[in-house]
N, C-alpha and C positions, 0 to 999 in steps of 0.2 A: 455863834448861837449862845443863847443865855446859859450860864454855867449850871443851872438847876435842871436843865433839860438833858438828862443822862439816862442810862439804862437803869431800870427799876423805878424810875419816877413815873408820874401820870401826866399824859399829855392833856392840854386844855381841850374841853369839848366845844370846838369851834362850830358855828353855824354859818354855812355859806350856801349860795344858790347852785343848783346843779345844772346839768346840760338842758333841763326843760325849764329853767329858771325858777324852780321851786326851792325854798330854803330847806336844807338838810342838816341835821347835827350828826357829828362823827359817831356819837355814841348810838344813835338810832341806825345808822348804816352798819355798824359793827355788830350790834345785837350781843349774842353771847359766844361769838366765834372769834378766832385769831383774825387779824387784819394786816394787810400790807398796805401802807400808805405812802404814795410817792408825791413829792413836791417838785414840780418841774417848771422850767422856764416858760415855755410855751410852744406854740405851733411853729415858730420860726427856727427852733433849735434842732439841728439833725441828730445830736446826741440823744435828746428826748425822744425823737421818733424811733430811733434804733431800739432804745430801752423799752418803749411801749409796743413796739412790734414783737419783741421777745415775750413781753407780758401777755399779749393777745394770745399766743400759743400756750403760754402757761395758765391762763385763766381757766381753761377747761379742767386742769388738774385741781385748781383751787375750788371749783364748783363741787367736785365730787369729794374734795377733802375738807369741806366745811370751812373754807378760808375766805375772807372777803378781800376785795381789792377796791381801792379808792385812789383817784389821781386828783391833785389840786394844781392849777396853774394861775398865773396872773393875767390870762387872756380874757377877752370879753366873751360874751355868750356865743356870738357867731364863730370866733376863732376857736373856742373850746369845742364846739360841735364839729367843725371842720377837722381838728385834730383827732377827735375821737373816732369819726367816721373813717378818716384817712388811714388809721392804723388797724381799724377793724376791732376796736375795743367793745366788750359787751358789758362793761362795769361802769360805775358812776364817775362821772367827771364833775369836779366843783371848780367854780371860777372865782377868783379873789382879786377883782379889779381895784379894790380899795386898799390892797396890800395889808390887809389886817393881820395875817399870819407873818408876813415878812417883817413887819414892824414889831409884833409882839414877841417873836422868836429871835429877832435881830439877826436875820439872815439875808439882808440886802446885798445883791451882787454889785459891788461898787465899781467893778470893772466895765459895766454896761449901763452908764447912766441914761442912754437913750431909751432902752426898753425897761429899765428899772425892775428886772425879775427877781425872784428868789434864787438863792444858791440852792441847787437841786439836792434833795435828801430823800432817803427812803427809810421809813420806820416799819419795823416789824413789831406789832402790838398784841399783847395778850389781851384777853377780856378786860373790860373796864378801862381801856385806853392805857393799860400799863406797858411802858416801853421795854421791849425785850432786847432790841438791838437798833442801832442807828448807823446808816451808811451815808457818807458825804460824797456827792456826786458832782463837785465842781469840775474835776477832771473825770472823763468817761470811765476810766478803770477804777474809779472809786465807787462806782455803782455796783450792786450786788448782781452776780450772775444767777441764772435760773437754778444752778445746782446749790448755791449758797442759800437761796431762798427756800429750796426744798428742805435743806438741812435745818434752817431756822423754824420752818413750819413743823417739821417733825419733832423738834425739841419742845416747842410750845404746846403741841398737841399731846405729847408725852406727859408734860406737866399737868395738863388738864386731866388726862386719864388717871394719873396717880392721885390727883387731888379728890377726884370723884369716887376713885375706888375706896378711899378712906371714908368718904361720906356714905356711900351706898353698900359697902362691904364687898361688892363686886365691881360692876362698872356702871356709871351713872346712866340715867335714862335721858335721852336727848329730849330737849324742851322742858325739863324739869331741873335736874341737877347736873347733867353732863351732856356729852355729845355722842355716847355710845349706847346701843341697846344692851339691856341686861340679858346675858346668855342664860337661858332657862332650859332644863331638861326634864321631860316628862318621865316619871318613874314607870318602868314597864309593868304592866298588869300581869301577874302570874298566870292567870287563866288565858289571857291573850297569847302569852308566850308558849303555853302548851298547845294552844290551837295552831300557832305558827309552826311549831314542831310537827304537828299532826299533818299540816298542809305539805310540808317538805316530804314526809313519808309517803303521802298520796302521790305526789309528783314522781318520787323515785320509783314508786310501784308501777306507775304508768310510763316509765322511761322518759320523763320530762326533766329538763334542767331545773335547778333550784331557782327561785325568785330572788333577784337581788334587790337591795333597797330602792334602787331607781325602777326596777321592774315592778315592785309593788305599787309605786305611784302610777305606772302605766296601767297596771291591772285595774286600779281603782277607776281611772278614766274610761277604760274599756267597758268596765261593768256599767258605769254611768250611761254611756252612749247606747248600750244594749238594753237599758230599761230597768236593770237591777237597782234597787233603791238602797244606797249605802246607809249604814247606820252611824250616827255620831254620838259618841259618849263624852260628856263633859268631864273634864279633869280640873284640878286646881290651876293648871298652868297653860292649858290649851285644849286641843281636840285630838282624839285618836280615831282615826277614820278606819271603817272596815267594810268589806263587802263579801257576799257569799260567792265563792267560785271554787270549783273542784270539790265541793262538799266541805270546805273549811273556810275560815276567816283569815283574810290577810290584813294585818294591823300596821299602820304607820306608827312605829314606836320610837321613843327617845327624843324626837324633835317635833316641834309644832309643824303641822302640814296643812296648808291652805290650798285647796284646788283652784284652777283658774276660774275667773268669774264667768267665762264664756261656757263652762261646762254646766 
């Protein structure tokens, strides 16, 4: 591999056709998220299939962890689709029949002149195609395990979190500065707090158990079904919902509360 392709460098933004034969750029596929990029020999390699089968199970975690997966092979369109379907992959496969990456990165596998593939590599990329780690997979055990990829994804995500914490003062907002929602807390209304304490006293006088935070949400939904009209008071950060029951108001305090759309 070219000596300048190292950890901390930026990978070239290659544009290659995907498994639907549509040209796709790596930067577009990555977006603002971390990305795991695998360069594989192709459909004929059992080592590639084993690695991709593991990634097929790992891809569900990547989806909820906001981490992209992309695979590039030197297969043609038909072979790329057969490999993708055969391992049960749900991420993008790119095919490089012209060996553009192989030549540019100088990773031709000289021991296999018949198939002329790339030497397998796995890149863990920070946003903007910045290289966090490179694994060389000429030998199978040189490829990263799922545990290693989890550790890499954790570290890259932590760096993003720290970076956006400095930008936003808390945690960045996904889609704007970062990938985590800002944790906002609604200040308790003193009047509502007094009403809540009054409600507790009413329940104790009637021999009923206090209403837990989860119970207040259930109480709100029960009032809605029985026809009582809940009142919503706007605050700077969210909504505090209340309903009249047992002669007092039960407030959703401290966190934003959104009732199910079906209610």
